[in-house]
TORKOLTOR-214400 format. One record per residue (C-alpha): x, y, z; residue number from 1. Coordinates in pm, 1 decimal, always signed. Layout:
<r px="X" py="Y" pz="Z" resi="NUM"/>
...
This chain:
<r px="+1252.1" py="-3103.5" pz="-4704.0" resi="1"/>
<r px="+1300.7" py="-3101.6" pz="-4337.9" resi="2"/>
<r px="+1705.9" py="-3114.7" pz="-4395.9" resi="3"/>
<r px="+1702.4" py="-2846.8" pz="-4642.1" resi="4"/>
<r px="+1502.1" py="-2606.6" pz="-4378.9" resi="5"/>
<r px="+1732.3" py="-2708.9" pz="-4100.6" resi="6"/>
<r px="+2021.2" py="-2589.8" pz="-4326.2" resi="7"/>
<r px="+1864.8" py="-2287.8" pz="-4407.7" resi="8"/>
<r px="+1829.0" py="-2180.3" pz="-4046.6" resi="9"/>
<r px="+2177.0" py="-2268.2" pz="-3962.8" resi="10"/>
<r px="+2315.6" py="-2074.8" pz="-4285.0" resi="11"/>
<r px="+2085.4" py="-1780.6" pz="-4181.8" resi="12"/>
<r px="+2264.0" py="-1778.6" pz="-3812.3" resi="13"/>
<r px="+1920.0" py="-1758.5" pz="-3658.9" resi="14"/>
<r px="+2050.0" py="-2025.0" pz="-3426.8" resi="15"/>
<r px="+2440.5" py="-2057.7" pz="-3329.5" resi="16"/>
<r px="+2679.9" py="-2119.2" pz="-3053.3" resi="17"/>
<r px="+2784.8" py="-1777.4" pz="-2875.6" resi="18"/>
<r px="+3131.7" py="-1647.0" pz="-3009.7" resi="19"/>
<r px="+3409.1" py="-1612.0" pz="-2791.4" resi="20"/>
<r px="+3343.7" py="-1221.4" pz="-2770.7" resi="21"/>
<r px="+3015.9" py="-1287.6" pz="-2654.0" resi="22"/>
<r px="+3123.5" py="-1550.0" pz="-2382.5" resi="23"/>
<r px="+3374.3" py="-1278.9" pz="-2271.6" resi="24"/>
<r px="+3080.3" py="-1014.1" pz="-2232.6" resi="25"/>
<r px="+2838.4" py="-1233.7" pz="-2059.0" resi="26"/>
<r px="+3129.4" py="-1341.1" pz="-1806.3" resi="27"/>
<r px="+3257.8" py="-981.5" pz="-1765.6" resi="28"/>
<r px="+2843.1" py="-898.0" pz="-1696.0" resi="29"/>
<r px="+2836.0" py="-1169.6" pz="-1451.8" resi="30"/>
<r px="+3175.9" py="-1053.0" pz="-1254.1" resi="31"/>
<r px="+3048.6" py="-701.0" pz="-1233.3" resi="32"/>
<r px="+2694.6" py="-809.0" pz="-1086.2" resi="33"/>
<r px="+2882.3" py="-1029.7" pz="-819.3" resi="34"/>
<r px="+3151.8" py="-755.0" pz="-766.6" resi="35"/>
<r px="+2870.1" py="-521.6" pz="-684.3" resi="36"/>
<r px="+2687.5" py="-740.5" pz="-469.7" resi="37"/>
<r px="+2979.5" py="-838.9" pz="-256.1" resi="38"/>
<r px="+3087.6" py="-458.0" pz="-253.7" resi="39"/>
<r px="+2751.6" py="-387.6" pz="-50.4" resi="40"/>
<r px="+2829.6" py="-660.9" pz="+172.3" resi="41"/>
<r px="+3179.9" py="-538.1" pz="+235.3" resi="42"/>
<r px="+3084.1" py="-190.6" pz="+270.0" resi="43"/>
<r px="+2796.2" py="-301.3" pz="+519.5" resi="44"/>
<r px="+3060.9" py="-518.5" pz="+718.0" resi="45"/>
<r px="+3327.6" py="-233.7" pz="+691.2" resi="46"/>
<r px="+3083.1" py="+42.6" pz="+857.3" resi="47"/>
<r px="+2979.2" py="-212.5" pz="+1132.2" resi="48"/>
<r px="+3337.7" py="-281.0" pz="+1201.4" resi="49"/>
<r px="+3447.8" py="+59.8" pz="+1206.3" resi="50"/>
<r px="+3170.1" py="+184.9" pz="+1461.1" resi="51"/>
<r px="+3181.8" py="-121.0" pz="+1679.4" resi="52"/>
<r px="+3571.1" py="-57.7" pz="+1709.0" resi="53"/>
<r px="+3522.5" py="+276.8" pz="+1794.4" resi="54"/>
<r px="+3260.2" py="+197.9" pz="+2038.9" resi="55"/>
<r px="+3448.6" py="-87.9" pz="+2205.9" resi="56"/>
<r px="+3544.8" py="+79.0" pz="+2496.4" resi="57"/>
<r px="+3202.1" py="+224.9" pz="+2563.8" resi="58"/>
<r px="+3065.9" py="-131.7" pz="+2538.8" resi="59"/>
<r px="+3299.3" py="-281.9" pz="+2783.4" resi="60"/>
<r px="+3215.8" py="+44.5" pz="+3032.9" resi="61"/>
<r px="+2865.6" py="+26.6" pz="+3021.3" resi="62"/>
<r px="+2737.4" py="-284.3" pz="+2865.5" resi="63"/>
<r px="+2391.2" py="-350.0" pz="+2885.7" resi="64"/>
<r px="+2328.5" py="-73.3" pz="+3118.9" resi="65"/>
<r px="+2358.9" py="+160.4" pz="+2804.2" resi="66"/>
<r px="+2051.6" py="+39.8" pz="+2665.9" resi="67"/>
<r px="+1840.5" py="+25.4" pz="+2970.7" resi="68"/>
<r px="+1968.5" py="+306.2" pz="+3163.2" resi="69"/>
<r px="+1812.8" py="+688.0" pz="+3132.7" resi="70"/>
<r px="+2070.2" py="+905.5" pz="+3210.1" resi="71"/>
<r px="+2311.8" py="+1116.4" pz="+2989.5" resi="72"/>
<r px="+2539.3" py="+1308.4" pz="+3205.2" resi="73"/>
<r px="+2857.1" py="+1462.2" pz="+3039.4" resi="74"/>
<r px="+3007.7" py="+1588.8" pz="+3360.2" resi="75"/>
<r px="+3000.5" py="+1222.5" pz="+3534.2" resi="76"/>
<r px="+3062.9" py="+1039.3" pz="+3209.4" resi="77"/>
<r px="+2744.8" py="+858.1" pz="+3270.7" resi="78"/>
<r px="+2547.2" py="+764.7" pz="+2948.0" resi="79"/>
<r px="+2251.1" py="+544.5" pz="+2814.9" resi="80"/>
<r px="+2002.0" py="+581.8" pz="+2561.8" resi="81"/>
<r px="+1660.3" py="+401.6" pz="+2669.2" resi="82"/>
<r px="+1480.7" py="+735.7" pz="+2621.4" resi="83"/>
<r px="+1642.7" py="+794.0" pz="+2282.3" resi="84"/>
<r px="+1532.5" py="+442.7" pz="+2177.6" resi="85"/>
<r px="+1184.2" py="+518.4" pz="+2320.2" resi="86"/>
<r px="+1180.1" py="+851.9" pz="+2102.3" resi="87"/>
<r px="+1316.2" py="+714.4" pz="+1790.4" resi="88"/>
<r px="+1053.1" py="+409.8" pz="+1816.9" resi="89"/>
<r px="+754.1" py="+631.2" pz="+1947.0" resi="90"/>
<r px="+800.0" py="+918.4" pz="+1673.4" resi="91"/>
<r px="+855.6" py="+661.2" pz="+1400.5" resi="92"/>
<r px="+557.5" py="+474.4" pz="+1470.3" resi="93"/>
<r px="+333.7" py="+765.5" pz="+1484.1" resi="94"/>
<r px="+503.1" py="+890.7" pz="+1153.3" resi="95"/>
<r px="+465.3" py="+540.2" pz="+988.9" resi="96"/>
<r px="+58.6" py="+529.3" pz="+1112.5" resi="97"/>
<r px="-0.8" py="+885.2" pz="+963.2" resi="98"/>
<r px="+225.6" py="+849.4" pz="+652.2" resi="99"/>
<r px="+125.8" py="+506.1" pz="+570.6" resi="100"/>
<r px="-264.2" py="+544.7" pz="+576.0" resi="101"/>
<r px="-219.2" py="+878.1" pz="+365.1" resi="102"/>
<r px="+52.2" py="+726.6" pz="+134.7" resi="103"/>
<r px="-186.9" py="+430.1" pz="+87.0" resi="104"/>
<r px="-486.1" py="+636.6" pz="+25.1" resi="105"/>
<r px="-314.1" py="+851.9" pz="-227.5" resi="106"/>
<r px="-173.2" py="+544.0" pz="-399.3" resi="107"/>
<r px="-558.5" py="+404.8" pz="-438.1" resi="108"/>
<r px="-668.6" py="+752.2" pz="-540.7" resi="109"/>
<r px="-423.7" py="+752.6" pz="-808.4" resi="110"/>
<r px="-461.0" py="+384.8" pz="-957.3" resi="111"/>
<r px="-806.1" py="+310.4" pz="-919.0" resi="112"/>
<r px="-973.6" py="+546.7" pz="-1186.7" resi="113"/>
<r px="-1075.4" py="+819.4" pz="-966.1" resi="114"/>
<r px="-912.3" py="+1097.6" pz="-1200.9" resi="115"/>
<r px="-784.1" py="+1083.4" pz="-1546.2" resi="116"/>
<r px="-458.4" py="+927.4" pz="-1598.7" resi="117"/>
<r px="-293.6" py="+1256.9" pz="-1687.4" resi="118"/>
<r px="-428.1" py="+1429.6" pz="-1359.4" resi="119"/>
<r px="-296.1" py="+1129.5" pz="-1170.0" resi="120"/>
<r px="+58.3" py="+1141.9" pz="-1347.2" resi="121"/>
<r px="+63.0" py="+1522.5" pz="-1195.6" resi="122"/>
<r px="-42.5" py="+1446.7" pz="-860.1" resi="123"/>
<r px="+210.3" py="+1169.1" pz="-836.6" resi="124"/>
<r px="+485.0" py="+1397.2" pz="-953.3" resi="125"/>
<r px="+379.0" py="+1660.2" pz="-673.8" resi="126"/>
<r px="+386.6" py="+1404.4" pz="-409.4" resi="127"/>
<r px="+732.2" py="+1267.9" pz="-535.4" resi="128"/>
<r px="+853.7" py="+1659.2" pz="-524.0" resi="129"/>
<r px="+814.8" py="+1608.5" pz="-140.8" resi="130"/>
<r px="+1098.1" py="+1391.9" pz="-112.5" resi="131"/>
<r px="+1326.0" py="+1667.3" pz="-262.1" resi="132"/>
<r px="+1268.1" py="+1884.4" pz="+9.5" resi="133"/>
<r px="+1596.3" py="+1910.8" pz="+264.7" resi="134"/>
<r px="+1504.7" py="+1818.1" pz="+589.4" resi="135"/>
<r px="+1633.4" py="+2150.6" pz="+752.5" resi="136"/>
<r px="+1323.3" py="+2317.0" pz="+533.7" resi="137"/>
<r px="+1079.8" py="+2054.6" pz="+691.4" resi="138"/>
<r px="+1232.3" py="+2154.2" pz="+1031.9" resi="139"/>
<r px="+1188.9" py="+2539.6" pz="+972.6" resi="140"/>
<r px="+819.0" py="+2490.8" pz="+872.8" resi="141"/>
<r px="+771.2" py="+2289.2" pz="+1165.0" resi="142"/>
<r px="+881.2" py="+2559.9" pz="+1395.8" resi="143"/>
<r px="+746.2" py="+2853.1" pz="+1256.7" resi="144"/>
<r px="+408.3" py="+2688.9" pz="+1096.8" resi="145"/>
<r px="+319.6" py="+2360.1" pz="+1244.3" resi="146"/>
<r px="+402.1" py="+2446.9" pz="+1628.3" resi="147"/>
<r px="+215.7" py="+2785.3" pz="+1675.0" resi="148"/>
<r px="-73.4" py="+2575.7" pz="+1464.0" resi="149"/>
<r px="-99.3" py="+2280.4" pz="+1685.2" resi="150"/>
<r px="-31.9" py="+2489.6" pz="+2016.4" resi="151"/>
<r px="-409.8" py="+2555.3" pz="+2061.1" resi="152"/>
<r px="-528.5" py="+2231.4" pz="+1980.0" resi="153"/>
<r px="-285.8" py="+2091.7" pz="+2236.3" resi="154"/>
<r px="-378.3" py="+2342.3" pz="+2504.9" resi="155"/>
<r px="-744.4" py="+2250.3" pz="+2481.6" resi="156"/>
<r px="-668.0" py="+1873.8" pz="+2444.1" resi="157"/>
<r px="-457.7" py="+1912.6" pz="+2777.0" resi="158"/>
<r px="-738.1" py="+2127.8" pz="+2958.6" resi="159"/>
<r px="-1026.1" py="+1898.7" pz="+2859.0" resi="160"/>
<r px="-838.0" py="+1554.9" pz="+2843.5" resi="161"/>
<r px="-555.7" py="+1600.1" pz="+3069.9" resi="162"/>
<r px="-624.2" py="+1252.8" pz="+3254.8" resi="163"/>
<r px="-526.0" py="+1088.0" pz="+2924.3" resi="164"/>
<r px="-158.9" py="+988.9" pz="+2918.9" resi="165"/>
<r px="-128.4" py="+1111.9" pz="+2547.5" resi="166"/>
<r px="-236.3" py="+1441.8" pz="+2647.8" resi="167"/>
<r px="-80.8" py="+1496.8" pz="+2988.5" resi="168"/>
<r px="+159.8" py="+1782.6" pz="+2908.7" resi="169"/>
<r px="+78.1" py="+2085.1" pz="+2681.0" resi="170"/>
<r px="+274.3" py="+2203.3" pz="+2373.5" resi="171"/>
<r px="+508.9" py="+2489.5" pz="+2499.9" resi="172"/>
<r px="+733.0" py="+2432.9" pz="+2206.9" resi="173"/>
<r px="+921.2" py="+2144.0" pz="+2035.0" resi="174"/>
<r px="+743.2" py="+1814.4" pz="+2103.0" resi="175"/>
<r px="+699.9" py="+1481.8" pz="+1977.5" resi="176"/>
<r px="+348.0" py="+1556.7" pz="+1778.0" resi="177"/>
<r px="+526.7" py="+1811.3" pz="+1546.7" resi="178"/>
<r px="+818.6" py="+1597.5" pz="+1503.9" resi="179"/>
<r px="+580.7" py="+1319.6" pz="+1408.2" resi="180"/>
<r px="+379.1" py="+1498.3" pz="+1189.7" resi="181"/>
<r px="+685.4" py="+1656.5" pz="+989.6" resi="182"/>
<r px="+814.5" py="+1277.8" pz="+972.0" resi="183"/>
<r px="+489.2" py="+1151.8" pz="+844.1" resi="184"/>
<r px="+512.8" py="+1419.5" pz="+565.4" resi="185"/>
<r px="+831.9" py="+1320.1" pz="+487.8" resi="186"/>
<r px="+792.4" py="+936.9" pz="+444.1" resi="187"/>
<r px="+457.1" py="+1010.7" pz="+253.8" resi="188"/>
<r px="+644.6" py="+1030.3" pz="-82.7" resi="189"/>
<r px="+841.6" py="+671.8" pz="-27.8" resi="190"/>
<r px="+510.9" py="+502.1" pz="+72.4" resi="191"/>
<r px="+299.3" py="+657.6" pz="-178.7" resi="192"/>
<r px="+539.5" py="+593.2" pz="-485.6" resi="193"/>
<r px="+614.4" py="+245.7" pz="-400.4" resi="194"/>
<r px="+235.8" py="+163.6" pz="-317.7" resi="195"/>
<r px="+128.2" py="+317.3" pz="-654.2" resi="196"/>
<r px="+377.3" py="+64.3" pz="-835.9" resi="197"/>
<r px="+255.2" py="-218.5" pz="-630.5" resi="198"/>
<r px="-103.8" py="-154.3" pz="-707.8" resi="199"/>
<r px="-36.4" py="-104.1" pz="-1062.9" resi="200"/>
<r px="+136.4" py="-446.4" pz="-1096.5" resi="201"/>
<r px="-204.8" py="-622.0" pz="-1000.1" resi="202"/>
<r px="-301.6" py="-804.7" pz="-1323.4" resi="203"/>
<r px="-612.6" py="-642.2" pz="-1458.8" resi="204"/>
<r px="-789.3" py="-961.7" pz="-1507.9" resi="205"/>
<r px="-805.5" py="-984.7" pz="-1128.8" resi="206"/>
<r px="-985.8" py="-627.3" pz="-1132.5" resi="207"/>
<r px="-1207.4" py="-734.8" pz="-1423.2" resi="208"/>
<r px="-1314.7" py="-1050.8" pz="-1238.9" resi="209"/>
<r px="-1381.9" py="-863.3" pz="-893.1" resi="210"/>
<r px="-1588.8" py="-630.9" pz="-1073.7" resi="211"/>
<r px="-1786.1" py="-922.8" pz="-1283.3" resi="212"/>
<r px="-1879.3" py="-1067.1" pz="-968.0" resi="213"/>
<r px="-2068.2" py="-771.5" pz="-848.7" resi="214"/>
<r px="-1832.7" py="-592.9" pz="-604.9" resi="215"/>
<r px="-1834.4" py="-212.7" pz="-530.8" resi="216"/>
<r px="-1526.7" py="-14.7" pz="-594.4" resi="217"/>
<r px="-1477.1" py="+0.6" pz="-224.1" resi="218"/>
<r px="-1512.7" py="-401.3" pz="-199.8" resi="219"/>
<r px="-1255.2" py="-445.7" pz="-512.7" resi="220"/>
<r px="-1008.5" py="-226.0" pz="-344.8" resi="221"/>
<r px="-1017.9" py="-359.9" pz="+16.3" resi="222"/>
<r px="-1090.3" py="-695.0" pz="-51.0" resi="223"/>
<r px="-909.0" py="-766.2" pz="-407.6" resi="224"/>
<r px="-665.5" py="-499.4" pz="-479.1" resi="225"/>
<r px="-480.0" py="-428.7" pz="-140.3" resi="226"/>
<r px="-462.0" py="-812.9" pz="-51.6" resi="227"/>
<r px="-324.1" py="-886.0" pz="-398.5" resi="228"/>
<r px="-69.7" py="-576.1" pz="-378.6" resi="229"/>
<r px="+22.0" py="-638.9" pz="+1.2" resi="230"/>
<r px="+360.7" py="-762.1" pz="-53.3" resi="231"/>
<r px="+465.7" py="-432.7" pz="-247.9" resi="232"/>
<r px="+274.5" py="-224.8" pz="-8.0" resi="233"/>
<r px="+444.4" py="-392.7" pz="+304.1" resi="234"/>
<r px="+779.7" py="-308.4" pz="+106.4" resi="235"/>
<r px="+675.0" py="+39.4" pz="+122.9" resi="236"/>
<r px="+606.0" py="+76.6" pz="+495.4" resi="237"/>
<r px="+908.4" py="-105.7" pz="+579.1" resi="238"/>
<r px="+1114.4" py="+142.4" pz="+351.0" resi="239"/>
<r px="+902.2" py="+453.4" pz="+507.8" resi="240"/>
<r px="+987.9" py="+332.7" pz="+861.0" resi="241"/>
<r px="+1348.0" py="+272.3" pz="+795.1" resi="242"/>
<r px="+1354.8" py="+637.5" pz="+659.0" resi="243"/>
<r px="+1178.9" py="+766.0" pz="+970.9" resi="244"/>
<r px="+1423.2" py="+586.5" pz="+1214.8" resi="245"/>
<r px="+1733.8" py="+750.6" pz="+1036.4" resi="246"/>
<r px="+1573.8" py="+1114.4" pz="+997.4" resi="247"/>
<r px="+1815.6" py="+1348.3" pz="+1191.2" resi="248"/>
<r px="+1778.0" py="+1704.1" pz="+1129.3" resi="249"/>
<r px="+1417.9" py="+1802.7" pz="+1102.6" resi="250"/>
<r px="+1373.9" py="+1573.1" pz="+1418.4" resi="251"/>
<r px="+1682.9" py="+1746.1" pz="+1599.2" resi="252"/>
<r px="+1489.4" py="+2092.0" pz="+1536.8" resi="253"/>
<r px="+1115.5" py="+2001.4" pz="+1641.2" resi="254"/>
<r px="+1154.0" py="+1677.3" pz="+1898.2" resi="255"/>
<r px="+1273.4" py="+1920.1" pz="+2200.9" resi="256"/>
<r px="+1625.1" py="+1713.2" pz="+2278.7" resi="257"/>
<r px="+1483.1" py="+1622.2" pz="+2610.0" resi="258"/>
<r px="+1600.5" py="+1277.4" pz="+2802.4" resi="259"/>
<r px="+1286.9" py="+1151.0" pz="+2905.2" resi="260"/>
<r px="+1025.9" py="+881.2" pz="+2855.1" resi="261"/>
<r px="+679.0" py="+1029.9" pz="+2849.6" resi="262"/>
<r px="+360.5" py="+892.2" pz="+2654.5" resi="263"/>
<r px="+225.0" py="+1248.8" pz="+2580.8" resi="264"/>
<r px="+231.8" py="+1366.5" pz="+2229.9" resi="265"/>
<r px="+321.5" py="+1727.3" pz="+2309.1" resi="266"/>
<r px="+597.3" py="+1643.4" pz="+2554.7" resi="267"/>
<r px="+975.4" py="+1700.4" pz="+2445.9" resi="268"/>
<r px="+1185.5" py="+1395.6" pz="+2356.9" resi="269"/>
<r px="+1496.1" py="+1267.1" pz="+2181.6" resi="270"/>
<r px="+1593.5" py="+1033.2" pz="+1929.2" resi="271"/>
<r px="+1913.4" py="+838.0" pz="+1838.9" resi="272"/>
<r px="+1987.7" py="+1016.2" pz="+1536.9" resi="273"/>
<r px="+1906.9" py="+1369.5" pz="+1701.7" resi="274"/>
<r px="+2151.8" py="+1245.2" pz="+1979.4" resi="275"/>
<r px="+2420.2" py="+1205.0" pz="+1752.9" resi="276"/>
<r px="+2355.5" py="+1524.9" pz="+1551.2" resi="277"/>
<r px="+2347.6" py="+1764.6" pz="+1848.2" resi="278"/>
<r px="+2615.0" py="+1568.6" pz="+2073.4" resi="279"/>
<r px="+2907.2" py="+1532.8" pz="+1843.8" resi="280"/>
<r px="+3025.4" py="+1872.7" pz="+1793.0" resi="281"/>
<r px="+3135.3" py="+1934.0" pz="+2159.5" resi="282"/>
<r px="+3186.6" py="+1580.6" pz="+2252.1" resi="283"/>
<r px="+3516.4" py="+1468.6" pz="+2420.8" resi="284"/>
<r px="+3718.9" py="+1125.0" pz="+2383.6" resi="285"/>
<r px="+3484.2" py="+925.6" pz="+2608.3" resi="286"/>
<r px="+3135.8" py="+1076.9" pz="+2501.3" resi="287"/>
<r px="+3239.0" py="+1012.6" pz="+2150.6" resi="288"/>
<r px="+3278.2" py="+650.4" pz="+2230.6" resi="289"/>
<r px="+2932.5" py="+645.6" pz="+2383.9" resi="290"/>
<r px="+2808.0" py="+818.4" pz="+2084.7" resi="291"/>
<r px="+2931.5" py="+548.0" pz="+1841.0" resi="292"/>
<r px="+2755.8" py="+303.8" pz="+2042.8" resi="293"/>
<r px="+2443.3" py="+480.7" pz="+2009.4" resi="294"/>
<r px="+2500.9" py="+471.1" pz="+1643.4" resi="295"/>
<r px="+2555.3" py="+112.4" pz="+1672.0" resi="296"/>
<r px="+2236.9" py="+49.9" pz="+1850.8" resi="297"/>
<r px="+2050.8" py="+263.3" pz="+1563.2" resi="298"/>
<r px="+2229.7" py="+46.2" pz="+1299.9" resi="299"/>
<r px="+2089.2" py="-253.9" pz="+1500.6" resi="300"/>
<r px="+1747.7" py="-130.8" pz="+1537.0" resi="301"/>
<r px="+1717.2" py="-47.2" pz="+1172.7" resi="302"/>
<r px="+1856.0" py="-393.1" pz="+1065.5" resi="303"/>
<r px="+1613.5" py="-576.9" pz="+1297.0" resi="304"/>
<r px="+1309.2" py="-363.4" pz="+1149.3" resi="305"/>
<r px="+1413.0" py="-446.1" pz="+788.2" resi="306"/>
<r px="+1452.7" py="-822.2" pz="+899.5" resi="307"/>
<r px="+1101.1" py="-820.5" pz="+1073.4" resi="308"/>
<r px="+955.4" py="-634.9" pz="+785.0" resi="309"/>
<r px="+1097.1" py="-903.0" pz="+541.2" resi="310"/>
<r px="+975.3" py="-1190.6" pz="+737.7" resi="311"/>
<r px="+614.7" py="-1024.6" pz="+745.5" resi="312"/>
<r px="+627.5" py="-967.8" pz="+376.8" resi="313"/>
<r px="+703.7" py="-1322.9" pz="+291.1" resi="314"/>
<r px="+435.9" py="-1454.0" pz="+532.5" resi="315"/>
<r px="+184.4" py="-1221.5" pz="+358.0" resi="316"/>
<r px="+272.3" py="-1360.9" pz="+13.5" resi="317"/>
<r px="+272.2" py="-1715.7" pz="+142.0" resi="318"/>
<r px="-63.0" py="-1669.8" pz="+294.6" resi="319"/>
<r px="-187.6" py="-1501.4" pz="+1.8" resi="320"/>
<r px="-66.8" py="-1761.4" pz="-258.6" resi="321"/>
<r px="-189.0" py="-2036.6" pz="-4.2" resi="322"/>
<r px="-544.1" py="-1872.0" pz="-18.5" resi="323"/>
<r px="-553.2" py="-1837.4" pz="-404.0" resi="324"/>
């Protein structure tokens, strides 16, 4: 009886060795996957080599002083980017703080039963549509709407709290605050969309167990859901921060392009990306080399941020798994 059943299974072609065609298709798929992965590595290496080769004369000329200095003088050919590094990190961190809080808040609102699923889906589409708006449109909105709206608030803060470093200047035009606010809106869709997916991947049994133990909705969200989805939320924050670091057009229009280091939220500043965008069209050969050096610095900062973010994400995962 057993032999007959086994023969029937074999004759019915339920279990059999792969054919040559299936083996060839599997080999082809594996080759394509490896090729795509290697292509990404080769592309990154090619970009680094090209930018590094163009920046090599500036690296030899300025050395580490290019990173620690504060002067960008096209007349005397003296170049350094510490104010741009400061502006890049300062504006991106402010944007991450605002965009991260609101993005995670939107993700909680859309996934924890505050509204009907159809309404939540509509809200998510509206939020994701923000990612389709060109950065130049955000820049125009910042110039004609956001800066005039912020100016009275900035003047009042400066008059009453001017002794505080972050309010030490008034907003006379483009500055760090409008740039950071626009940047926060631009990274909001990325943070919200990935955080929504992370929260939806939390097993429903965990939520049921939390409510079964008598927790309130707030306790379930902040003590159970967010820690469980922390890996995906951290990935969303890292991607949003990377987007903020590399944003160019909106910041070039709003940040003021001033080569200074200032804690004030309303003072003009500069970023590496906006420096590249504004200086390249009229740059001579020596300045182009300095700009390539600046591009290499921006690439290194972005890579370092992603590596740190990945490390924090892995650490959070290990702590969560150890505490389960």
